Backbone bond lengths (Angstrom), bond angles and torsions (degrees), N, CA, C in turn:
res aa  C-N    CA-C-N  psi(-1)  N-CA   C-N-CA  omega(-1)  CA-C   N-CA-C  phi
1 M - - - 1.454 - - 1.530 108.81 -
2 A 1.315 115.26 127.25 1.457 120.99 179.14 1.523 110.05 -98.33
3 K 1.314 114.57 151.93 1.472 122.11 174.42 1.525 106.49 -98.29
4 L 1.350 115.62 111.47 1.458 121.08 -171.55 1.518 111.58 -116.87
5 L 1.325 115.75 152.83 1.461 122.42 177.05 1.528 107.65 -126.47
6 V 1.331 116.16 125.22 1.461 123.13 -179.81 1.518 108.32 -112.13
7 V 1.331 116.93 127.56 1.464 120.59 176.70 1.526 109.49 -124.09
8 D 1.314 114.31 124.46 1.466 121.99 176.47 1.512 106.84 -161.36
9 D 1.330 117.31 135.16 1.465 119.59 179.76 1.524 112.43 -78.89
10 S 1.321 117.55 -10.51 1.463 121.78 175.36 1.526 109.05 -90.31
11 A 1.326 116.51 117.33 1.466 120.79 179.80 1.524 111.08 -59.28
12 T 1.315 117.33 -39.13 1.469 121.37 -179.37 1.521 110.58 -61.98
13 E 1.327 116.86 -49.99 1.467 121.19 -179.80 1.530 111.30 -64.66
14 R 1.317 116.18 -44.13 1.465 121.74 -179.68 1.524 110.88 -60.88
15 D 1.336 116.40 -46.98 1.468 120.76 -177.93 1.526 111.42 -66.86
16 H 1.333 117.27 -38.28 1.464 119.68 179.13 1.527 110.84 -63.07
17 L 1.319 116.49 -48.08 1.463 120.01 -179.27 1.524 110.34 -64.69
18 R 1.326 117.21 -41.65 1.465 120.34 177.42 1.532 110.55 -58.48
19 D 1.327 116.93 -44.41 1.465 120.70 -179.86 1.526 112.25 -62.72
20 V 1.325 117.32 -41.53 1.469 121.74 177.70 1.531 109.90 -58.99
21 L 1.316 115.53 -44.96 1.466 120.60 -176.52 1.526 112.12 -71.45
22 I 1.322 117.89 -38.79 1.461 121.22 178.13 1.523 110.46 -65.83
23 K 1.343 117.12 -42.10 1.473 120.94 178.08 1.518 111.54 -61.08
24 A 1.340 116.84 -28.21 1.462 121.51 178.11 1.530 111.84 -83.34
25 G 1.349 116.79 0.65 1.458 120.48 174.36 1.513 115.94 93.73
26 H 1.318 117.78 17.29 1.456 120.77 -177.75 1.524 112.25 -100.70
27 S 1.310 115.92 158.73 1.456 123.44 174.10 1.527 106.95 -89.96
28 V 1.344 116.95 128.44 1.463 120.28 -172.71 1.526 111.59 -129.97
29 A 1.316 115.51 128.04 1.462 122.66 169.96 1.525 106.44 -111.35
30 T 1.335 116.32 157.75 1.463 119.53 -179.33 1.521 110.98 -128.81
31 A 1.332 113.58 158.16 1.460 121.82 175.20 1.525 107.06 -141.46
32 V 1.338 115.84 156.82 1.468 119.66 -176.26 1.525 113.54 -111.94
33 S 1.336 117.66 -2.16 1.462 119.49 -176.54 1.520 111.17 -150.84
34 G 1.323 114.66 164.76 1.456 120.00 177.32 1.515 112.87 -62.90
35 R 1.331 116.82 -41.29 1.471 120.04 178.24 1.530 111.07 -62.75
36 E 1.335 115.17 -43.36 1.463 119.11 -178.06 1.524 111.64 -65.73
37 V 1.329 117.89 -39.54 1.463 119.35 -178.48 1.529 110.82 -65.19
38 V 1.323 117.42 -38.35 1.467 119.67 178.58 1.529 110.05 -64.27
39 A 1.317 117.39 -45.54 1.463 121.17 179.79 1.529 111.32 -63.30
40 R 1.329 116.88 -44.06 1.467 119.97 -178.95 1.526 111.46 -67.80
41 A 1.322 116.59 -37.42 1.466 119.79 178.19 1.524 110.25 -63.95
42 Q 1.326 117.19 -39.10 1.468 121.09 179.02 1.524 111.79 -65.55
43 S 1.325 117.01 -35.32 1.462 119.57 -176.42 1.529 113.26 -92.30
44 E 1.325 117.93 -30.93 1.469 120.68 -172.99 1.531 114.31 -105.25
45 H 1.308 118.96 -17.47 1.462 124.18 178.26 1.530 113.13 47.43
46 P 1.342 117.05 64.35 1.461 119.35 178.64 1.524 111.40 -67.68
47 D 1.338 115.56 163.63 1.466 120.92 177.40 1.524 111.62 -76.95
48 L 1.342 116.80 -26.09 1.459 122.24 -175.98 1.525 108.79 -160.79
49 I 1.340 116.08 145.45 1.461 121.64 177.81 1.524 108.89 -120.04
50 F 1.329 116.28 131.22 1.458 122.46 171.07 1.523 106.79 -101.15
51 M 1.335 116.91 117.94 1.461 123.03 -167.38 1.529 112.85 -119.35
52 D 1.327 116.24 123.41 1.466 121.30 170.01 1.527 107.96 -74.58
53 I 1.324 117.32 159.40 1.466 120.17 177.52 1.522 111.31 -95.50
54 V 1.319 116.91 -53.50 1.455 121.14 -171.84 1.528 109.89 -84.76
55 M 1.344 115.11 106.13 1.461 122.33 177.91 1.523 107.26 -139.75
56 E 1.318 116.30 157.32 1.460 120.56 -171.61 1.523 115.28 -69.23
57 D 1.309 119.02 -46.95 1.472 118.75 -172.77 1.527 112.52 -83.56
58 V 1.292 116.85 -65.14 1.458 122.94 179.07 1.525 106.37 -125.54
59 D 1.340 117.39 124.53 1.464 118.13 -177.32 1.529 111.17 -74.26
60 G 1.315 114.54 168.53 1.462 120.52 -176.71 1.513 114.16 -63.57
61 F 1.330 117.68 -30.57 1.467 120.09 176.69 1.524 110.55 -63.35
62 H 1.342 116.01 -48.32 1.466 120.26 -179.92 1.525 111.18 -65.22
63 A 1.322 116.71 -41.34 1.471 119.92 179.77 1.524 110.79 -64.21
64 T 1.327 117.11 -40.64 1.471 120.53 178.28 1.518 110.45 -63.03
65 R 1.320 116.85 -43.70 1.463 120.64 178.19 1.533 110.90 -63.02
66 A 1.333 117.05 -41.50 1.471 120.53 178.42 1.528 110.76 -61.66
67 L 1.319 116.98 -39.48 1.471 120.61 178.39 1.524 110.54 -65.25
68 R 1.336 118.49 -40.62 1.467 122.60 179.67 1.519 111.77 -65.94
69 E 1.333 116.80 -33.23 1.468 120.82 -175.69 1.519 113.30 -84.42
70 D 1.319 117.69 -8.75 1.460 122.05 -178.52 1.530 109.27 -98.61
71 P 1.327 117.99 120.83 1.466 120.38 -178.63 1.537 113.80 -58.28
72 T 1.327 117.99 -25.17 1.467 119.65 -179.21 1.532 112.75 -80.67
73 T 1.343 117.40 -14.97 1.467 120.03 -177.82 1.529 113.58 -126.83
74 E 1.316 117.82 -1.02 1.460 120.90 -172.17 1.525 114.14 -61.03
75 R 1.320 117.85 -24.23 1.469 120.79 -178.01 1.527 113.75 -92.12
76 I 1.313 117.87 -4.36 1.459 120.70 179.75 1.531 108.33 -78.43
77 P 1.336 117.82 118.28 1.458 118.58 -179.99 1.532 111.53 -69.99
78 V 1.326 115.14 143.30 1.464 122.82 178.12 1.523 108.42 -118.34
79 V 1.324 115.52 130.41 1.459 121.88 172.84 1.519 106.72 -115.69
80 V 1.321 116.71 121.86 1.451 121.59 178.34 1.524 108.80 -78.54
81 V 1.332 115.65 134.03 1.461 122.67 175.45 1.520 105.78 -124.22
82 S 1.339 116.38 106.39 1.461 119.82 -170.20 1.517 112.60 -145.20
83 S 1.314 115.53 156.91 1.460 120.52 172.87 1.530 110.71 -82.92
84 K 1.324 117.48 -9.77 1.467 121.96 178.14 1.530 108.32 -73.13
85 N 1.328 115.88 120.12 1.459 120.14 -171.68 1.529 112.77 -120.32
86 Q 1.303 117.74 22.62 1.461 120.80 179.45 1.532 110.66 -87.91
87 K 1.314 115.87 146.49 1.462 121.12 178.77 1.531 110.65 -56.67
88 A 1.334 116.47 -38.81 1.466 120.71 -179.37 1.534 111.23 -62.61
89 D 1.333 117.45 -38.11 1.470 120.67 178.52 1.526 110.49 -64.05
90 K 1.322 115.70 -43.48 1.473 120.50 -179.75 1.532 110.66 -64.45
91 M 1.329 115.94 -42.68 1.467 119.67 179.35 1.532 110.77 -66.17
92 W 1.341 117.12 -41.84 1.459 121.14 -179.54 1.531 109.97 -64.11
93 A 1.330 117.02 -40.63 1.467 120.63 177.76 1.527 110.44 -60.41
94 Q 1.316 116.07 -42.68 1.464 120.11 179.06 1.526 110.53 -64.40
95 L 1.327 117.32 -41.63 1.467 120.98 178.66 1.534 111.80 -63.45
96 Q 1.335 117.40 -28.64 1.462 121.28 178.52 1.528 111.53 -79.86
97 G 1.331 116.57 -13.74 1.457 120.20 177.38 1.515 115.27 119.36
98 A 1.321 118.86 1.03 1.469 120.80 179.41 1.525 110.28 -64.79
99 K 1.309 116.08 141.35 1.465 122.54 -179.87 1.520 112.38 -95.81
100 G 1.334 116.43 -8.71 1.453 120.11 179.48 1.512 110.69 -164.33
101 Y 1.342 114.84 168.68 1.461 120.31 -176.92 1.521 107.47 -148.45
102 V 1.325 116.40 125.27 1.457 122.78 178.45 1.522 107.77 -122.90
103 V 1.333 116.22 132.25 1.458 121.44 -179.49 1.527 109.52 -95.97
104 K 1.351 114.80 132.09 1.464 121.15 174.72 1.520 108.59 -78.55
105 P 1.305 119.35 142.57 1.464 127.09 -7.89 1.528 109.63 -72.99
106 Y 1.290 115.76 147.16 1.461 121.87 -175.73 1.526 109.93 -119.23
107 A 1.312 115.08 160.80 1.459 121.36 170.61 1.521 106.74 -86.99
108 D 1.318 116.86 139.72 1.465 120.91 -179.80 1.527 111.22 -53.10
109 A 1.321 116.55 -36.33 1.468 120.85 -179.09 1.527 111.83 -61.05
110 E 1.329 118.23 -32.94 1.469 120.83 178.13 1.524 110.39 -61.01
111 I 1.325 115.26 -43.59 1.466 121.20 -179.54 1.521 109.98 -65.75
112 L 1.316 116.26 -49.37 1.465 120.92 -176.81 1.524 111.52 -65.13
113 N 1.331 117.47 -30.84 1.454 121.44 177.75 1.527 111.22 -61.99
114 Y 1.328 116.97 -39.11 1.472 119.44 178.68 1.528 111.46 -64.97
115 I 1.317 117.66 -34.56 1.475 119.85 176.40 1.524 109.07 -64.33
116 N 1.332 116.49 -44.04 1.468 120.16 178.49 1.520 111.49 -60.92
117 Q 1.338 116.94 -41.23 1.459 121.52 -178.87 1.518 113.35 -71.74
118 L 1.319 116.40 -49.21 1.461 121.26 -167.49 1.525 114.66 -95.09
119 V 1.327 116.83 -22.48 1.466 119.17 -179.68 1.511 110.12 -110.75
120 D 1.305 116.86 -64.49 1.467 120.67 -176.90 1.529 111.87 -63.62
121 G 1.335 116.68 -40.88 1.461 120.78 177.62 1.515 112.06 -65.55
122 G 1.328 116.82 -32.92 1.451 121.93 178.37 1.513 113.90 -73.13
123 R 1.333 116.26 -20.70 1.472 120.71 -179.79 1.517 112.32 -88.54
124 A 1.326 116.50 -17.56 1.475 120.46 -175.31 1.510 111.00 -71.08
């Protein structure tokens, strides 16, 4: 069981992803903004963060970069989950430190695969 953090300013998107992860047996916390995800990551140290890009206060790119630059959160993998499907967005996310990128709408298996790769695979 992984300890996961989901951030999305859309309650519908956030709740759907949380439900997928809980059904797969994981512990899930949620956040609604870039500022909140950085604070929660610093205090809760999740195994993996699923990050939306478009949010009102601090976007997912900035939040991902802030997590990479902080020694207390730099090792937490971030997977971007976004409706932005341009090659430039994917490349920019990677440059900010994201370890993966999933385009909405997604198949549940895409999400669960990242947990296997970045959390479970890292523990083996």
